[in-house]
C-alpha positions in Angstrom: -0.5 11.3 10.9 -2.1 7.9 11.0 -3.5 6.7 7.7 -4.2 3.4 6.0 -4.6 2.9 2.3 -6.6 -0.3 1.5 -9.0 -1.9 -1.0 -12.4 -2.6 0.4 -13.1 -5.6 -1.9 -9.8 -7.3 -0.9 -10.4 -10.1 1.7 -6.8 -9.9 2.8 -7.1 -6.1 3.5 -10.4 -6.8 5.4 -8.7 -9.5 7.5 -5.7 -7.2 8.3 -8.1 -4.3 9.2 -9.8 -6.6 11.7 -6.5 -7.8 13.1 -5.3 -4.3 13.7 -8.4 -3.1 15.5 -9.0 -0.9 17.3 -7.9 1.7 14.7 -8.3 4.7 16.9 -7.2 7.9 15.1 -6.4 6.1 11.9 -7.9 7.6 8.7 -8.9 4.9 6.2 -8.7 5.6 2.5 -10.4 3.1 0.1 -8.1 3.4 -3.0 -10.7 2.2 -5.5 -13.3 4.9 -4.6 -10.8 7.5 -3.5 -7.6 7.1 -5.7 -4.3 8.1 -4.2 -2.8 11.4 -5.3 0.7 12.1 -6.6 1.4 13.9 -3.3 0.3 10.9 -1.2 2.3 8.5 -3.4 5.4 10.8 -3.1 5.0 10.7 0.7 4.8 6.9 0.7 7.9 6.7 -1.5 9.8 9.0 0.9 9.1 6.7 3.8 9.5 3.4 2.0 12.6 4.4 0.0 11.3 3.6 -3.5 8.3 3.3 -5.7 9.2 -0.3 -6.4 8.8 -1.1 -2.7 5.2 0.1 -3.0 4.5 -1.8 -6.2 2.6 -5.1 -6.3 4.0 -7.6 -8.7 1.2 -9.9 -7.8 -1.4 -7.6 -9.5 -3.1 -9.5 -12.4 -2.5 -6.6 -14.7 1.3 -7.0 -14.1 1.3 -10.2 -16.2 -1.5 -9.2 -18.5 0.4 -6.1 -19.7 3.6 -8.1 -20.1 5.3 -6.0 -17.5 7.0 -9.0 -16.0 9.1 -9.2 -19.2 10.2 -5.6 -19.0 12.9 -3.7 -17.0 10.9 -1.1 -15.1 12.3 2.2 -13.8 11.2 4.1 -10.7 9.2 6.4 -12.9 7.4 3.4 -14.5 6.5 2.1 -11.1 5.2 5.5 -10.0 3.1 6.0 -13.2 1.7 2.5 -13.0 0.6 2.9 -9.4 -1.1 6.2 -10.3 -2.7 4.7 -13.4 -4.4 1.7 -11.6 -5.0 1.1 -7.9 -4.2 -2.6 -8.2 -0.5 -1.9 -8.6 -0.3 -0.5 -5.1 1.0 -3.2 -2.6 -1.7 -3.3 0.0 -2.5 -2.3 2.6 -0.2 0.6 3.3 -0.2 2.0 6.9 1.4 5.3 7.7 2.0 5.9 11.4 3.7 9.2 11.9 7.2 8.6 10.6 6.8 4.8 10.0 5.4 3.0 7.0 4.1 -0.6 6.8 3.6 -1.9 3.3 1.9 -5.2 2.2 0.4 -8.2 4.0 3.4 -10.3 5.0 3.0 -11.7 8.6 6.1 -9.8 9.9 4.8 -6.5 8.4 1.3 -6.9 9.9 2.8 -7.9 13.3 5.1 -4.9 13.3 2.2 -2.6 12.4 0.1 -4.1 15.2 2.9 -3.5 17.7 3.4 0.1 16.5 -0.4 0.8 16.7 -0.8 -0.8 20.1 2.4 -0.4 22.1 
């Protein structure tokens, strides 16, 4: 399976999508208009190792809700990601048994190499 979860209004996601082209056979899911399901999040967690690895501590709501001052559990991370799309570290690219999470240069480069060997 080849799938990418992204946010259409995010300029970083748009830049990465362009950088990874062509995206032949990759299904794109815009997480604001088509929220991720529990099953999809569980699959991402299985591949990434934890919900925390999928969680964006850069989200504006993270500080607004005072979450930076709390000790969060895996269940908290899961529920927060399901509650609001901005808590998902984006983009997330699933390529068969591999997962690429976030927009770090090394992650994007590794995704590019995996997509276009």
